[in-house]
C-alpha positions as CSV (number, residue, x, y, z in Angstrom):
1,M,0.3,-0.2,-0.2
2,K,5.8,12.1,0.6
3,V,10.0,17.2,1.8
4,S,11.4,17.2,5.4
5,K,9.5,19.7,7.5
6,L,10.9,21.0,11.5
7,V,9.2,19.0,13.6
8,R,6.3,20.8,15.6
9,L,6.0,20.6,19.3
10,L,3.2,20.9,21.6
11,G,2.4,23.9,24.1
12,L,3.8,24.6,26.9
13,S,7.5,25.3,27.5
14,L,8.1,23.2,30.5
15,I,6.8,20.2,28.4
16,V,9.6,20.9,25.3
17,L,12.2,21.6,27.8
18,A,11.7,17.7,29.1
19,L,10.8,16.0,25.8
20,S,14.0,17.8,24.8
21,A,15.7,16.3,27.2
22,G,14.3,13.1,27.2
23,V,12.7,12.8,30.5
24,V,9.2,14.3,31.6
25,T,7.9,12.8,34.8
26,A,4.3,11.8,35.7
27,Q,3.0,15.3,37.0
28,D,4.7,17.4,34.0
29,G,1.3,17.0,32.4
30,P,-0.6,14.8,30.1
31,K,0.6,11.5,28.7
32,V,1.6,12.7,25.1
33,L,3.0,10.7,22.5
34,H,5.0,11.8,19.3
35,T,5.4,9.4,16.9
36,G,7.3,9.6,13.1
37,I,5.5,5.7,12.6
38,G,4.4,5.1,9.0
39,M,4.7,9.1,8.6
40,V,6.4,10.7,5.5
41,G,7.6,14.3,4.8
42,G,4.9,16.6,3.7
43,D,1.1,15.8,4.0
44,L,-1.5,13.3,4.3
45,N,-3.7,13.9,1.6
46,T,-6.9,13.2,3.2
47,I,-8.2,11.5,6.1
48,D,-11.6,10.7,4.7
49,P,-12.4,6.9,4.8
50,A,-13.5,7.0,1.7
51,V,-10.8,7.7,-0.4
52,S,-8.0,7.4,1.7
53,E,-5.4,5.3,0.1
54,V,-2.1,5.0,1.8
55,A,-0.7,4.0,4.8
56,G,-0.4,7.1,6.8
57,E,-3.8,8.0,6.2
58,H,-5.4,3.9,7.1
59,Q,-3.7,5.0,10.0
60,I,-5.3,7.4,11.4
61,T,-8.6,6.4,10.0
62,T,-8.6,3.4,11.4
63,L,-8.1,4.7,15.0
64,L,-11.0,7.6,14.2
65,W,-13.5,5.2,12.8
66,P,-12.9,1.1,13.6
67,G,-14.9,-0.6,11.4
68,V,-17.2,-4.0,12.4
69,T,-14.0,-6.1,12.4
70,V,-10.4,-5.1,12.9
71,Q,-7.1,-7.1,12.6
72,D,-5.1,-7.9,15.7
73,E,-2.0,-5.9,15.0
74,E,0.4,-8.9,16.4
75,T,-1.4,-11.7,15.2
76,G,-2.8,-10.6,12.2
77,E,-6.4,-12.5,12.8
78,V,-9.5,-10.9,12.2
79,V,-11.7,-10.2,15.1
80,P,-14.3,-8.0,16.1
81,G,-14.2,-4.5,16.4
82,I,-17.4,-2.5,16.9
83,A,-19.3,-5.5,15.9
84,T,-20.1,-7.7,18.8
85,D,-20.0,-10.6,17.2
86,W,-21.3,-12.2,13.3
87,E,-23.4,-14.9,11.7
88,V,-22.8,-16.7,8.4
89,S,-25.8,-18.2,6.6
90,E,-25.5,-22.1,5.8
91,D,-24.9,-20.4,2.3
92,G,-21.8,-18.4,2.9
93,L,-23.4,-15.6,1.0
94,T,-25.2,-13.4,4.3
95,Y,-23.0,-12.2,7.3
96,T,-25.1,-10.6,10.1
97,Y,-22.8,-8.1,12.4
98,N,-24.7,-7.4,15.7
99,L,-23.5,-3.7,16.6
100,V,-22.2,-3.0,20.3
101,Q,-25.0,-0.3,21.5
102,E,-24.4,3.5,22.1
103,I,-20.9,4.0,21.0
104,P,-21.4,8.3,20.5
105,W,-20.2,10.3,17.8
106,V,-17.8,13.0,19.3
107,R,-15.9,16.2,18.3
108,Y,-13.3,18.1,20.0
109,N,-14.4,21.7,20.6
110,A,-11.0,23.9,20.3
111,E,-13.1,26.1,22.7
112,T,-13.3,24.6,25.3
113,G,-10.6,21.9,25.0
114,E,-12.3,19.0,25.3
115,V,-13.9,15.9,23.3
116,E,-17.9,16.4,23.2
117,Q,-20.5,14.0,22.5
118,V,-22.3,15.2,18.7
119,L,-26.2,16.2,19.5
120,D,-28.4,15.5,16.7
121,E,-31.4,18.4,16.3
122,D,-33.0,17.5,19.2
123,G,-30.3,17.8,21.4
124,N,-29.4,14.0,21.9
125,P,-26.6,12.1,21.1
126,R,-25.6,10.8,18.2
127,Y,-25.0,7.2,18.7
128,V,-23.0,4.6,15.7
129,T,-26.0,2.6,13.9
130,A,-26.3,0.3,11.6
131,H,-27.8,2.8,9.2
132,D,-24.2,4.8,9.0
133,I,-22.4,1.6,7.9
134,V,-25.0,1.5,5.4
135,Y,-24.6,4.6,4.3
136,G,-20.6,4.6,4.4
137,W,-20.7,1.6,2.0
138,R,-22.7,3.4,-0.4
139,R,-21.0,6.3,-0.7
140,T,-18.0,4.5,-0.5
141,L,-18.9,2.6,-3.8
142,D,-21.2,5.6,-5.4
143,P,-19.0,6.5,-8.6
144,E,-18.9,10.2,-7.6
145,T,-17.2,9.7,-4.5
146,A,-14.3,8.2,-6.8
147,S,-12.8,6.0,-4.0
148,P,-9.5,4.3,-5.2
149,Y,-10.4,1.2,-2.9
150,A,-13.9,0.8,-4.0
151,Y,-12.7,-2.4,-6.2
152,V,-11.8,-4.3,-3.0
153,L,-15.2,-3.3,-0.9
154,Q,-17.1,-4.3,-4.6
155,V,-16.6,-7.4,-4.7
156,V,-18.5,-8.1,-1.2
157,V,-21.7,-7.4,-1.4
158,Q,-24.4,-8.3,-3.9
159,N,-24.6,-5.1,-6.5
160,G,-20.9,-3.8,-5.7
161,A,-19.7,-3.6,-9.5
162,E,-22.9,-2.5,-11.2
163,V,-23.4,0.6,-8.6
164,A,-19.4,1.4,-8.5
165,A,-19.8,1.9,-12.2
166,G,-22.9,3.6,-12.4
167,E,-25.8,1.0,-13.4
168,L,-27.4,0.7,-10.6
169,P,-28.1,3.5,-7.3
170,P,-26.5,3.0,-4.0
171,E,-30.0,2.0,-2.8
172,E,-29.8,-1.0,-4.8
173,L,-26.3,-2.5,-3.0
174,G,-26.6,-5.9,-0.8
175,I,-26.3,-4.4,2.8
176,V,-29.0,-3.2,4.6
177,A,-29.7,-2.4,8.4
178,V,-32.2,-4.7,10.2
179,D,-32.4,-2.6,12.9
180,D,-30.5,-0.1,14.5
181,Y,-28.0,-2.2,16.1
182,T,-27.6,-4.8,13.1
183,V,-26.5,-4.3,9.7
184,Q,-26.9,-7.4,7.2
185,I,-24.7,-8.2,4.4
186,T,-25.6,-10.0,1.6
187,L,-22.5,-11.4,-0.9
188,P,-22.6,-11.8,-4.8
189,E,-20.6,-15.3,-4.4
190,P,-19.3,-17.0,-1.3
191,L,-16.0,-16.1,-0.1
192,G,-14.1,-16.6,3.8
193,F,-12.2,-13.4,3.5
194,A,-15.1,-11.1,3.6
195,P,-15.1,-10.6,7.3
196,G,-11.7,-8.9,6.6
197,I,-12.7,-6.3,3.8
198,H,-16.5,-5.4,5.9
199,G,-14.0,-4.2,8.3
200,L,-11.3,-2.2,6.2
201,W,-11.2,2.2,6.4
202,M,-13.5,2.4,3.0
203,A,-16.3,0.2,4.9
204,T,-16.3,2.2,8.0
205,A,-19.7,3.9,9.7
206,Q,-19.4,7.3,8.4
207,P,-21.0,10.7,9.4
208,A,-23.9,11.8,6.6
209,W,-24.5,14.6,8.6
210,S,-20.6,16.5,9.1
211,I,-20.0,15.8,5.5
212,E,-22.8,17.8,4.4
213,E,-22.2,20.9,6.6
214,G,-18.6,20.9,6.0
215,G,-18.5,19.1,2.2
216,D,-14.9,19.2,1.0
217,L,-13.7,20.4,4.3
218,W,-15.4,17.4,6.4
219,T,-12.4,15.9,7.8
220,E,-11.3,19.3,9.3
221,P,-11.4,19.7,13.0
222,E,-14.0,22.1,13.2
223,Y,-16.9,19.4,11.1
224,I,-15.5,16.2,11.6
225,S,-17.3,13.0,13.7
226,T,-16.0,10.2,14.8
227,Y,-16.3,7.7,17.6
228,G,-13.0,5.7,18.1
229,S,-10.4,5.6,21.2
230,F,-9.4,8.8,19.4
231,A,-10.7,11.8,18.1
232,L,-8.7,14.3,15.9
233,K,-7.4,17.6,18.0
234,E,-5.7,19.5,15.4
235,W,-4.2,19.0,12.2
236,A,-1.3,21.5,11.0
237,H,-0.9,20.6,7.4
238,D,2.3,19.8,6.4
239,E,3.4,19.4,10.0
240,S,1.2,17.1,12.1
241,I,-1.9,16.0,13.0
242,T,-2.7,15.8,17.0
243,L,-5.5,12.9,18.3
244,I,-6.5,12.9,21.6
245,K,-7.7,10.6,23.6
246,N,-12.0,9.7,23.4
247,P,-13.2,9.5,27.2
248,F,-16.5,8.7,25.3
249,W,-14.9,5.1,24.0
250,P,-16.7,2.5,25.9
251,G,-14.1,0.0,24.6
252,T,-15.1,-3.4,23.1
253,E,-13.4,-7.2,23.3
254,H,-10.6,-6.1,21.1
255,I,-10.4,-2.1,21.5
256,Q,-9.8,-1.2,25.1
257,P,-9.7,2.4,25.5
258,A,-6.8,5.0,25.0
259,I,-4.3,5.1,27.6
260,L,-2.1,7.9,26.1
261,D,-4.1,11.7,26.4
262,E,-2.6,12.5,23.1
263,V,-0.7,11.3,20.0
264,V,1.2,13.5,17.5
265,F,2.1,12.2,14.0
266,H,4.8,13.9,12.9
267,F,5.1,14.3,9.1
268,L,8.5,14.0,8.1
269,D,11.1,12.1,6.3
270,Q,13.0,8.7,7.8
271,Q,16.6,11.3,7.7
272,T,14.9,13.7,9.8
273,Q,12.6,11.7,12.0
274,F,15.8,10.0,13.5
275,A,17.8,13.4,13.6
276,E,14.8,14.6,15.9
277,F,14.8,10.9,17.7
278,L,18.6,11.6,18.7
279,A,17.6,15.7,19.7
280,G,14.9,13.9,22.0
281,T,11.6,15.0,20.3
282,L,10.5,12.2,19.0
283,D,9.6,9.0,20.9
284,A,9.2,6.2,18.5
285,I,10.0,5.9,14.5
286,D,11.1,4.3,11.8
287,V,14.5,3.6,11.4
288,P,16.3,5.0,8.0
289,L,18.0,2.1,5.8
290,E,21.2,4.2,5.8
291,E,20.9,4.6,10.1
292,L,20.6,0.7,10.5
293,E,23.9,-0.6,11.3
294,R,24.9,2.4,13.5
295,V,21.5,1.8,15.6
296,Q,22.6,-1.8,15.8
297,T,25.7,-1.4,17.2
298,D,25.5,1.9,19.5
299,P,25.2,1.0,23.0
300,E,22.4,3.2,24.0
301,L,20.4,3.0,20.3
302,S,20.5,-0.6,20.3
303,Q,18.4,-1.0,23.3
304,M,15.5,1.0,22.1
305,Y,15.6,-0.8,18.9
306,S,13.3,-3.2,17.6
307,S,12.4,-5.4,14.1
308,G,9.7,-7.6,13.5
309,A,7.7,-8.9,10.5
310,R,5.6,-6.8,8.2
311,M,3.0,-8.2,5.8
312,C,4.4,-6.1,2.9
313,T,6.3,-6.7,-0.4
314,Y,9.1,-4.5,-2.0
315,Y,9.3,-5.0,-5.5
316,L,9.9,-3.6,-8.8
317,G,7.4,-2.9,-11.5
318,F,6.8,-3.3,-15.3
319,D,5.2,-1.6,-17.8
320,N,4.1,-4.9,-19.3
321,T,2.4,-2.6,-22.5
322,E,5.7,0.1,-23.2
323,Y,8.3,-1.3,-25.7
324,P,10.7,-2.7,-24.9
325,V,9.5,-3.8,-21.3
326,N,6.9,-5.7,-22.6
327,N,9.1,-8.1,-24.0
328,A,8.7,-10.9,-20.8
329,N,12.6,-12.2,-21.5
330,L,13.6,-8.7,-21.1
331,R,12.0,-8.6,-17.9
332,R,12.7,-11.7,-16.7
333,A,16.6,-10.6,-17.2
334,L,16.4,-7.7,-15.2
335,S,14.8,-9.8,-12.5
336,L,16.9,-12.6,-12.5
337,A,20.1,-10.3,-12.7
338,I,19.2,-9.3,-8.7
339,D,20.9,-10.0,-6.2
340,R,18.1,-9.9,-3.6
341,V,20.4,-11.8,-0.8
342,S,23.3,-9.4,-1.1
343,L,20.5,-6.3,-1.4
344,V,19.1,-7.6,1.9
345,E,22.8,-8.1,3.9
346,N,24.3,-5.2,2.5
347,V,22.2,-2.8,1.6
348,T,19.3,-2.6,3.6
349,R,20.2,-4.9,7.0
350,G,17.1,-4.8,8.6
351,G,16.2,-8.7,8.3
352,Q,14.5,-8.4,5.5
353,I,13.5,-11.8,3.6
354,P,14.5,-12.3,0.0
355,A,11.2,-12.3,-1.8
356,Q,11.1,-15.1,-4.5
357,W,7.3,-14.1,-5.1
358,F,4.7,-11.7,-4.8
359,S,2.5,-12.9,-2.0
360,R,3.5,-12.4,1.9
361,P,4.6,-15.6,3.1
362,G,1.9,-15.7,6.4
363,L,-1.4,-14.7,4.5
364,N,-4.0,-17.0,4.7
365,A,-3.5,-19.3,1.7
366,A,0.0,-18.0,0.6
367,P,2.9,-20.5,-0.3
368,T,5.8,-20.0,2.2
369,L,9.3,-20.8,1.9
370,E,8.7,-23.9,3.6
371,T,5.9,-25.6,1.9
372,H,7.6,-24.1,-1.8
373,P,11.1,-23.7,-1.7
374,D,11.5,-23.9,-5.3
375,L,8.6,-21.5,-6.5
376,G,9.4,-18.4,-8.4
377,I,12.6,-16.3,-9.4
378,W,16.0,-15.7,-7.6
379,Y,19.3,-14.5,-8.6
380,D,20.5,-16.4,-11.5
381,P,23.2,-14.5,-13.7
382,E,23.6,-17.3,-16.5
383,A,19.6,-17.6,-17.0
384,A,19.6,-13.9,-16.7
385,Q,22.1,-13.4,-20.0
386,E,20.2,-16.5,-21.9
387,S,17.2,-14.4,-21.0
388,L,18.3,-11.6,-22.4
389,Q,19.8,-12.9,-25.4
390,A,16.3,-14.4,-26.3
391,A,14.7,-11.0,-25.3
392,L,17.4,-9.4,-28.4
393,D,16.4,-12.5,-30.8
394,E,13.0,-12.1,-29.9
395,L,13.3,-7.8,-30.4
396,G,15.0,-8.3,-33.7
397,L,18.4,-6.5,-31.9
398,S,21.6,-7.6,-32.1
399,S,23.4,-6.4,-29.7
400,I,22.1,-4.5,-26.1
401,D,23.6,-1.6,-28.0
402,E,20.3,-1.0,-29.7
403,L,18.1,-1.4,-26.7
404,P,16.1,2.4,-26.3
405,P,17.3,4.0,-22.9
406,L,15.9,2.1,-19.7
407,T,14.7,4.3,-16.9
408,L,14.3,2.7,-13.4
409,S,12.2,5.2,-10.9
410,F,12.0,5.6,-7.4
411,N,10.1,8.3,-4.7
412,A,12.9,10.2,-3.3
413,Q,12.7,8.8,0.0
414,S,15.4,7.5,2.5
415,G,16.6,4.0,1.4
416,H,15.4,3.6,-1.6
417,E,17.9,5.6,-4.1
418,A,20.5,3.0,-1.9
419,I,18.6,0.0,-3.2
420,M,17.8,1.4,-6.9
421,Q,22.0,2.1,-7.1
422,A,22.8,-1.3,-6.0
423,I,20.1,-2.9,-8.8
424,Q,21.4,-0.6,-11.2
425,Q,25.2,-2.0,-10.4
426,M,23.8,-5.4,-10.6
427,W,22.3,-4.9,-14.2
428,R,25.2,-3.0,-15.6
429,D,28.1,-5.9,-14.1
430,E,25.5,-8.6,-15.3
431,L,24.1,-7.7,-18.3
432,G,25.9,-5.2,-19.3
433,L,22.8,-2.9,-18.9
434,D,23.3,1.1,-18.2
435,V,19.9,1.8,-16.7
436,Q,19.1,5.7,-16.0
437,L,17.8,6.5,-12.2
438,N,14.9,8.5,-11.8
439,A,14.2,10.3,-8.6
440,M,11.0,11.4,-8.5
441,D,9.1,13.4,-6.3
442,S,7.5,11.4,-3.1
443,T,4.7,13.9,-2.1
444,T,3.1,13.0,-5.8
445,Y,4.8,9.9,-6.6
446,F,2.3,6.9,-6.3
447,S,-0.2,9.1,-7.9
448,V,1.7,9.8,-10.7
449,V,2.4,6.1,-11.1
450,S,-1.2,5.0,-11.0
451,Q,-1.6,8.0,-13.7
452,D,0.9,6.8,-16.0
453,A,3.3,3.8,-15.1
454,P,7.4,4.4,-15.7
455,M,8.8,1.5,-17.7
456,I,10.8,0.9,-14.6
457,W,9.5,1.2,-10.9
458,R,10.1,0.3,-7.5
459,T,6.9,0.2,-5.2
460,G,5.4,-2.2,-2.3
461,W,2.2,-3.4,-1.7
462,C,1.1,-3.9,2.0
463,Q,-1.7,-6.0,3.2
464,D,-5.1,-4.1,3.2
465,Y,-6.7,-8.3,4.7
466,P,-4.5,-11.2,5.8
467,D,-5.6,-13.1,2.7
468,A,-3.0,-13.6,-0.6
469,N,-6.3,-13.0,-2.5
470,N,-5.3,-8.9,-1.7
471,F,-2.1,-9.8,-3.5
472,L,-2.9,-11.5,-6.7
473,Y,-6.3,-10.7,-7.2
474,D,-6.8,-7.1,-5.9
475,V,-3.1,-5.9,-7.2
476,L,-2.7,-7.8,-10.4
477,H,-5.9,-9.4,-12.2
478,S,-6.1,-7.9,-15.3
479,K,-9.3,-6.0,-14.9
480,S,-8.1,-4.7,-11.1
481,T,-7.8,-0.7,-11.2
482,Q,-4.5,-0.9,-8.9
483,N,-2.9,-3.1,-11.5
484,D,-0.2,-0.1,-13.1
485,P,2.1,-2.8,-14.7
486,G,-0.6,-3.6,-17.2
487,F,0.0,-6.9,-16.8
488,S,-2.7,-9.2,-18.9
489,N,-2.9,-13.0,-19.1
490,A,-5.8,-15.3,-19.4
491,E,-3.9,-18.6,-17.2
492,Y,-2.7,-16.1,-14.4
493,D,-6.7,-14.7,-14.0
494,A,-8.2,-17.9,-14.6
495,L,-6.2,-19.1,-11.4
496,V,-6.7,-16.3,-9.0
497,E,-10.4,-16.4,-9.7
498,R,-10.7,-20.3,-9.0
499,A,-8.9,-19.2,-5.5
500,R,-10.7,-16.6,-4.5
501,V,-14.0,-18.6,-4.4
502,S,-12.8,-22.0,-3.5
503,T,-13.4,-23.3,0.2
504,D,-10.2,-25.7,0.5
505,P,-7.3,-24.1,2.0
506,D,-5.1,-26.7,0.6
507,E,-6.4,-26.0,-3.2
508,R,-6.3,-21.9,-2.8
509,L,-2.7,-22.7,-2.2
510,E,-1.6,-24.5,-5.0
511,L,-3.9,-22.5,-7.1
512,Y,-1.9,-18.9,-5.9
513,A,1.7,-20.9,-6.2
514,Q,0.8,-21.5,-9.9
515,A,-0.5,-18.0,-10.3
516,E,2.8,-16.5,-8.8
517,E,4.7,-18.6,-10.9
518,I,3.2,-17.0,-13.8
519,L,3.3,-13.6,-12.4
520,V,6.9,-13.6,-11.3
521,D,8.7,-16.1,-13.8
522,Q,7.0,-16.9,-16.6
523,E,5.4,-13.6,-17.6
524,A,8.2,-11.5,-15.0
525,A,5.5,-9.2,-15.1
526,I,6.8,-7.9,-11.7
527,A,10.3,-8.2,-9.9
528,P,10.0,-9.3,-6.3
529,I,12.8,-7.7,-4.1
530,Y,12.2,-8.3,-0.6
531,W,9.4,-9.3,2.4
532,Y,9.2,-6.3,4.4
533,T,10.1,-5.9,8.5
534,T,9.7,-3.1,10.6
535,N,12.7,-1.5,12.4
536,Q,11.6,1.0,14.7
537,L,13.6,3.1,17.2
538,T,11.2,3.8,20.7
539,R,12.2,5.4,24.2
540,P,12.7,3.4,27.1
541,Y,9.8,5.1,28.4
542,V,7.1,3.8,26.1
543,E,5.3,0.9,27.0
544,R,4.0,-0.6,23.8
545,T,3.2,-3.7,21.2
546,Y,4.4,-4.5,18.2
547,S,2.1,-4.3,14.8
548,I,3.1,-6.7,11.8
549,I,-0.1,-5.0,9.6
550,G,1.6,-1.9,9.6
551,D,-1.1,0.2,11.6
552,Q,-0.1,0.8,15.3
553,A,-2.7,0.7,18.1
554,Y,-1.9,4.2,19.7
555,N,-4.8,2.8,21.8
556,E,-2.8,0.1,24.1
557,W,0.6,2.0,24.3
558,D,1.4,4.0,27.7
559,I,4.2,6.3,28.6
560,H,5.8,6.2,31.9
561,R,8.5,8.6,32.4
562,D,9.0,9.2,36.1
563,E,10.3,5.3,36.0
């Protein structure tokens, strides 16, 4: 699944001085956490759950508007969110979610400095109801909303595709409010992973009154209505976003009330995050790849360092429609020439796992290195040269000198340049190809790629829900709106279509393995590089959980600065 700014610190000089020194005692004020995890330089494009698209935005939306289901951040398991439980019909087509009752909608009042309940026209508290969820689904799938994730949601509700295409009105969606606290969703076909999608950010309850009142500005603090464990306090665009504890959040089985009083998310690139962490003004950050060796060997920093799995894949995309990388043998040659082991051992050095295929092991139905050790593609210089020669023959070229210039684009963000330079050198050494690097503005990078894919570019995909379908069908099926490479293969499409509806776990695994072989080896539509890990620094006084899904459960974090 962006220009460095100075850190904008909160309030009182006493707190600022104490943070700079890295020590604050319990009586110094509220528990305020300053974090850069998952954030980049620039700003968030939106926190509207219907149109949110990138990881930093998802982090905020999931804290403000949790879904009927959520993922346990440490196990990845799909568990109840604002639903107490759910039932599935015998035919697997109907899901009925029973909601926690009387969860208040809230808003931060800047004049009083308090989080307050949102009241209706009669002065009564508004509660999250099934009707708000139905409204949210209809708004997300309405083509006028132009939700970039409508393609994910539309497959888990009857008439979803037709509504998203503008062929039917949103009222025809197969989702109804049985009563105020029961929502029923009918699917077009049985999909065992549906609960994971039903709880995603674009499927949450949405506040019609705020959206109508605020228009395009409805997510600004003066208009917004939320209900999660935190509320929005301030959005200082291009600098930070501050969430404040919601005292009206009742707590559910898997989403406890917040312990922290506030969380300040700083929009900083990783190198600036690192500098601010060293200065004592940030409490938790992602470690820049180029600083990992320093962190791991430093006596003090190493004690604050943590590394763990993350359900993401780092890879190169090829524009399968652009000459000359529309040739599969050329794409395969470039992929075979990448020494992934050397990259993770000598460049990234963060415990990443060399990737032989796309779907991250650990996802439901995804192949693993234990079950499929010989699957996919890996470094093979001799095979790379053979594929390059085959490509030249197919293209009618006598030598690599006749190839047009090849360009590798990447977002100019911490760590990526070193990886791209290493790959550039591997292509020069193994294939004799001089590929030009093109560093692009990180704030607009992914939107530009989606509109007009470069010849070759770096990217990554992180799970939205814990199933291989989210990688192999949602991203690279020929009809997917996320299919930036323009990859199209009828056999691949048929395999992932069969796998998504199969109820046999073993069959799904084998179908996805066959699809991976077509994707990364036979067609080499993309070049998988590595499976992610997290590499973070956290102050010793922060008590925290560790996420494998990307989003952090900040409601479970605590600060003990008096210890």
